[in-house]
C-alpha positions, 0 to 999 in steps of 0.5 A, spaced: 421 475 270 421 469 276 429 472 277 427 478 278 421 476 283 415 478 278 408 473 277 409 469 270 404 472 267 409 480 266 413 475 261 407 474 256 406 481 257 413 484 256 413 478 250 406 481 248 411 488 247 416 485 244 413 481 238 407 483 237 407 492 239 415 491 237 417 497 242 424 499 241 423 502 249 421 499 256 418 506 256 413 504 252 411 498 256 404 501 259 401 495 262 408 494 266 409 497 273 414 503 273 419 500 277 419 494 273 420 498 267 426 502 270 429 495 273 429 492 265 433 498 262 437 497 267 438 489 266 437 488 258 437 491 252 431 491 247 436 491 240 442 487 239 443 491 232 444 497 231 443 500 224 450 503 221 448 505 214 443 504 210 440 506 203 434 506 199 434 504 192 429 507 186 425 500 186 423 500 193 429 496 196 431 499 202 438 496 204 441 497 212 448 494 215 448 493 223 454 493 227 453 487 233 455 488 240 462 485 238 462 490 233 461 485 227 457 488 221 451 484 217 446 486 212 440 486 212 434 488 206 427 489 205 424 489 198 417 492 196 414 488 190 406 491 188 401 486 190 395 490 185 390 494 189 395 499 191 398 494 196 405 492 197 408 485 198 415 485 203 420 480 203 426 481 209 432 478 206 436 476 213 443 474 215 445 469 219 451 469 220 457 475 219 462 473 214 461 467 210 465 460 209 463 458 203 468 463 198 464 464 192 467 468 187 461 472 184 459 473 192 462 480 196 461 476 202 465 470 200 470 473 199 470 477 206 471 470 209 468 467 215 467 471 222 462 468 226 454 465 227 449 470 229 445 468 235 437 467 235 436 475 237 441 477 232 436 474 226 430 475 229 432 482 230 433 483 223 426 482 222 423 486 228 427 492 225 424 492 218 417 490 221 417 497 224 418 500 219 413 497 214 408 500 220 409 506 220 407 506 212 404 500 212 400 498 218 398 490 219 403 488 213 407 482 214 413 480 210 415 474 208 422 472 210 428 469 206 434 467 209 439 469 203 443 474 207 450 473 209 453 466 211 450 459 210 444 458 214 444 451 214 451 452 218 448 455 223 442 450 224 440 451 232 440 459 231 436 459 224 431 454 227 429 457 234 429 464 230 424 460 225 420 459 231 420 465 234 418 468 227 413 463 227 409 463 234 403 466 235 406 469 241 412 472 237 411 476 230 406 470 228 410 469 221 407 464 217 411 457 216 410 457 208 412 465 208 419 463 210 425 460 205 431 457 207 436 458 202 443 454 201 449 454 198 448 445 197 450 443 205 447 436 204 447 434 212 443 441 213 438 439 208 437 432 210 437 434 217 431 440 214 427 434 211 426 431 217 423 437 221 415 438 221 415 445 220 413 448 213 419 452 212 421 452 204 427 450 201 432 454 196 438 452 193 443 455 190 445 452 184 447 456 179 451 450 175 448 443 172 456 440 173 461 438 177 466 443 173 463 449 173 459 448 180 466 447 183 469 454 181 461 457 182 460 454 189 466 451 192 462 447 197 461 443 191 468 440 192 465 437 198 458 435 197 458 435 189 452 435 185 450 427 185 450 427 193 446 434 192 441 432 187 440 426 191 438 429 199 434 434 194 430 428 191 430 425 198 427 432 202 421 432 196 420 425 198 419 426 204 416 432 206 412 432 199 414 439 198 417 442 191 424 445 192 426 452 189 433 452 185 436 459 185 440 460 178 444 466 178 445 468 171 453 470 168 454 472 161 459 466 158 460 462 164 453 459 164 447 462 160 448 458 154 442 454 151 446 448 151 447 449 159 440 450 160 440 443 157 444 441 162 440 443 167 433 441 165 436 434 165 439 435 172 432 436 174 428 431 170 422 429 174 424 432 181 418 436 183 421 442 184 421 450 182 427 455 178 429 462 179 433 465 174 436 471 176 440 476 172 447 477 176 447 484 179 453 487 177 459 488 181 465 490 178 468 483 176 468 482 169 468 475 171 461 475 172 457 480 169 450 479 168 448 476 160 444 480 155 436 480 157 435 476 150 441 470 153 437 470 160 430 470 155 432 464 151 436 460 157 429 462 160 425 458 155 429 453 153 427 450 160 421 451 159 421 447 152 423 442 157 417 442 162 421 446 168 418 451 171 422 457 171 421 465 173 426 470 172 426 473 178 427 481 178 433 484 180 432 488 186 437 494 190 442 495 183 443 502 185 445 501 191 449 495 192 445 490 194 448 484 192 450 480 198 456 483 202 457 490 197 454 495 201 458 492 207 465 491 202 463 498 200 463 502 206 468 498 210 473 499 205 472 507 205 
């Protein structure tokens, strides 16, 4: 605003329209002078992502594929969960990179390879897009935000933290810090840095195996930061922050779903202030990574509970629309 010769309070008005009113055009900004709106329309664009394709699941999940200014593409998902009394709880699953360098063999994004980090604005814009959709049917609803989409969030640290601050700011989207979760494949330096942050944002670690031989196969980053280093970083995180850490564990039939592997996981996590989210694999067409029978999933959960590891079986969402990370992008780019 200063560069355009405007008084400082115009910046606050603009911020209000962008993040509180979720304006998608300069013409909506009624308390800005018409000539200023025209100048903004010539000099700035509101959205830095454009919807390319959307798919809606029977379970209420919506998946969107966006194109960026350089024609890279990313995915974002909005999930709805019943909250009782006819209310809904919303979660936006956000990407932080186009593509991913981690290379997990069960993940469609991992098979696409790395492309680039997203900017802070490209990360925030994914949440803004779905908040506009939420407002159409549920005025005033504020979502949880999970950085669990495409990419490794802690490998794009500065843009991630900038986005978290904009989402959390009372002058931004005013989403509570504890309503946001950063998920990592186990980037140890990032976890150590994240431990020093004063923000109350939650941390989740995608584990998927409790021994190095298997985790080397499932999460190739483990070869660089094996479980000994990863678990030491996780324990330091809990010690420094006092916060509970969540471990994501995707179950694959005949790979990591046995009772013995559940006991191995319980031993690895023993004494740690943590919680385990068990997730039955989304079908991807890859026979090496099929979802286990439901009885096997329940047996795995029971074994963890017997060893006093708190855990929940998380319901799969969006199976009918390729909602697993990178699946929609892969299918459309091949077509």
